[in-house]
N, C-alpha and C positions, 0 to 999 in steps of 0.2 A: 186443609183437608176436610172433605165432607164425610162425616161418619154416620150420617142418618141412615137407618135401615131402609131397605127397599131395593127391588130388583134392578132399578136403573143406576145404582151406585156401584163403584168399584170397591175393592177390598180396602178396609181401613183397619188400623191397629188401635186397639182400645185397652185401657187398664181393666183388669178383671171386674171390679164392682160396676163400672159403666157398662161393660159387655152384657151383664145379666139383664139390666133394664132395657138395653137396646134390643136384645134378642126377643123379649116378650112382644114388643111392638112389631118386630120383623115377622114373627109367626103369623100375626093377623094380616100383615101386608101380603105375604106369600100365599096364604090361604085364599085370598081373593084373587090374586093374579094368576094362580094356577088354574083357575076356572074360566079365564077369559084372556084374550091376547093383550099384551102390554101396549099401552098407548105410545105412539111414535112421536117423539119430539123432532124438531128440525135437525139438530145435531146428531141424534141417534139415527135418523133416516139417512143422513149424509154418510155416516160410518157404515151403515148397513149396505147401502147401494154401492159404495166404493169397494167393500169386500166382495160383493157379488160380481162386480165387473172385473176386479183385479184377479180374482181367484177362478174365474170362468164358471161361476155358478149360474146355471140356466134359469132365466126368469123372463117374464113378459109384462112387467108392471110399468105403467105410464109414469108413476111418481118418481122413478129412477132416471127417466130419460134426460132431464135437464140438470142433473147433478154431476159435478165434475170433481168431487173430492178425491184426493190421491193419498192413500194411507201409506204408500211405499212398502207394501207387504212383500216379504220374501216367501219362498216355497214352504218353509217350515210353518209360517203363520197361516198359509192357505190349507195345509193338510187337514186340520180338524174340520174345517168347513166343507171341504171336498168329501171327507169321510161321512159326515152326517147327510150330505146330499145323496151319497151312494146308498144310504139307508132310507131314502124316500122322504126325507124331511123337507117339505116344500117351503121356500122362503116366506111366503105370505100365509102359511097355514096357521093353525092355532098356536103352535109354539115355535114356528119358523123364525119370525121376526126376533123374538126374544133370544133365541139361540144364536143366530147369525150376528146380531148386534153385539151380543156378549163377546163373541170371538173377534169382533172388530175393534175392541177397546184399545186405547193407545198402548197400554202395557200388558204383557202377558207372561205368566210363569207357567211352565209346562214340565211335568214329571212323567217318566215312563218306568214301569216296573214289569219285568218279564221273568218268567220262570216256569217250573214244573211243579204240580201238586199231586200227591198220592191219592187221588180220587178221580172218579170218572166224570167226563164232561156232563153226562146226563144227570149226575147227582148235583153238580153245581147249578145246572139249569133249574132243577126242582127247588133248590134253596133260594135262588134269585127271584123266583116267582112267589115266594112266601117269606118276606123279610121278617115279619114278626116271629114266625117259627124259628127262623135262622138265628135271631137274637136270643130266643130261649135256649136253643141248642148250644150256642156259645157259652151262655151263662151256666148251663148245667154241667157241661163237660170241662170248661176251662176256668170257671170261677170268675167270669167277667161281670161287667155291669152295663150290658147293652140293653136298650129298649127300642122297640120299633112298633109302629102301628100304621095301618093304612087309613088315610083320610078319604081316599076315593080309589076305587078299583076301576077296571075297564081297559080300554085301549091305551090310555095314558095314566097309569096309576100314580097316585101321590102318596108319599110315605113320609112320616115324621120319625126321626130317630135321635137317640142320644147315647152317649157313653160317659156316665157319671157327670163330672163337671168339666170334662175335657172337650166334649163335642156336643153340640145341639144343632139340629138342622132339619130342613124339610126339602124334599126334592120331587120332581116330576120326571117320569120316564118319557123322554121326548122322541126317542127313535130306537129301532131294533127290537128284538125279542130274544128270549132265552133259547128258543128253538133254533134260531139262526146263529147262536153262539156269540151274539154281540148285543149289548145294551148300553144306551147312552142316557145319562141322568143329568139334569140341570137343577141345581139346588141353591138355597140360601141358608146361611146359618153362621155359627161361630165355632172356632176351633182354637184350643190352646196347645201350642207346640213349644216345648221348652219354656222360655221366658216370654214368648210372644202370644198374644191373643188377637185373632183376626175375625172380622165380621165382613161378610160379603158373599158374592156368588162364586160357585165352582161348577165346572162340568166334569163328569166322570165317564170315561169310555172304557167299558170292559169287553175284552175279546177273549174267547176261550174255545179250544177244540181238542179232540182226542190226540194224545201223543202217538204219532205213527209208529214209534218203536215199542210202545206198550199201551194198549187201549185201556188198561186199568189206571192210567195216569192221564193228566191233561196238561196241555200247554196253555199259558195265559199271558196276557198283557193288559195292564191297567194304565190308562193315560189320564192324568189329572191336569185340568187347566184352570187357572185363576187369573183374575184381572186386578193387579195391584193399583191402588189409587193414585200413586205418584212415583217419581223416580226413586225416592228414598226407600219406600216399601218394596218397589220392584227390585232394588239392589239386594235387600234382605232375602226376598223370596227366591231370587235366582242365584243366591250364594251356594257354594258347594256344601257348606255346613247345613243350611236349611233344607236343601234338596235331599241330602242324605237322611235327615230326620224324617222327612215325608215318606221316602222310599222304605225306610225301616218300619215305620208304623203301618203302612199299607201291606207290606209283606208279612208282618207279624199277624195281622188280622186274617189274611188268607191261610197262613200256616195253621193258626188256631182253628179255623173253620174246617180244614181238612182233618186235623187231629180229632176235633169234636165229632165229625161225621163218623170216623172210624170207631171212636170210643162208644158212641151211642148204639151203633149197629152191633158191636161186640156184646154190649150189655143186653141188648134185645135178644141176641142169639143164645146167650148163656143164662137168661132168666134173671139177671140181677138189676134190671131196669126198675126203679122204684115207681110203682103205679101211682102213688099220690102226687108225683111231680109232673105227670103228663095227662093231658086230656085225651078223650077218644080221638078227636081230630089229629092230635099230635102223634098218637100211636099209628094212625093211618099214614102220616107223613114219614115216620120212621120205617114203616114197612115198605113204602115206596123207595126210600133210600136203600133199604136192605136188598132190594131187587137188583142193585148195581153194586157188587162187591168192590171194595177198595183194593189197591195194590200195596206193596210194602213201602217203607219210607224211602225218600230220595234225597239227594244232596245236590240241587241244581247249582 
């Protein structure tokens, strides 16, 4: 199993001490690769072209004409590629090759989390556009240990984030916008879940919209895709136990985010927000959130 860090590799399982050293090198690799397209090896191009052809992704590149690789993909494997194509991610654009080739890897683990949150879609859009503020919000209201910072802003922002010693990663927003209620991120990093530590690439697809029955709430779906490095890791990551852990962690973060938003708005309204804990830009963000009042708690 190849556990070297780098966007071309699949997910590998590492013991925790090794993971720390691997991650430091991975940050450097991803910082470079998020600024330029990933170099295409012959095998990677075969996978990439096969996915475009088998999933009906429109393209007009001569380099795919003489390739006849067959990945044997079913409809479920084509769905994420077709979804990002619908968000105008071009196959040979800046992040197109990297994203579609990732989705064409031999093994894939996919997780979907759906539900309702007691906050407005406009509030979540505000928070998704400023992840460093969102990390501070979670830490203030829920006592977490989140950290996030933008490495680059613009049409394809790059963000570095961590949650204590459980998660470290860096991701680029490859498609979608908060205004459209859909954002797709492709990242590289490490995560410790239960007794497993994983290093590799992950794609996260967040969809959210107002709840038709109550505009003070939002409906959401989070889709997470990973590329296990071999059959043994694939079996672990596709097990019911592991999938359940991933879903619970993702759901708990979103629940905490909704609760934190309601809490900080309430403190701002009743004058109990501690001035020393927030900068003037933070206050402006809170006031923007306050313009979109939350609904009561829900039990989806």
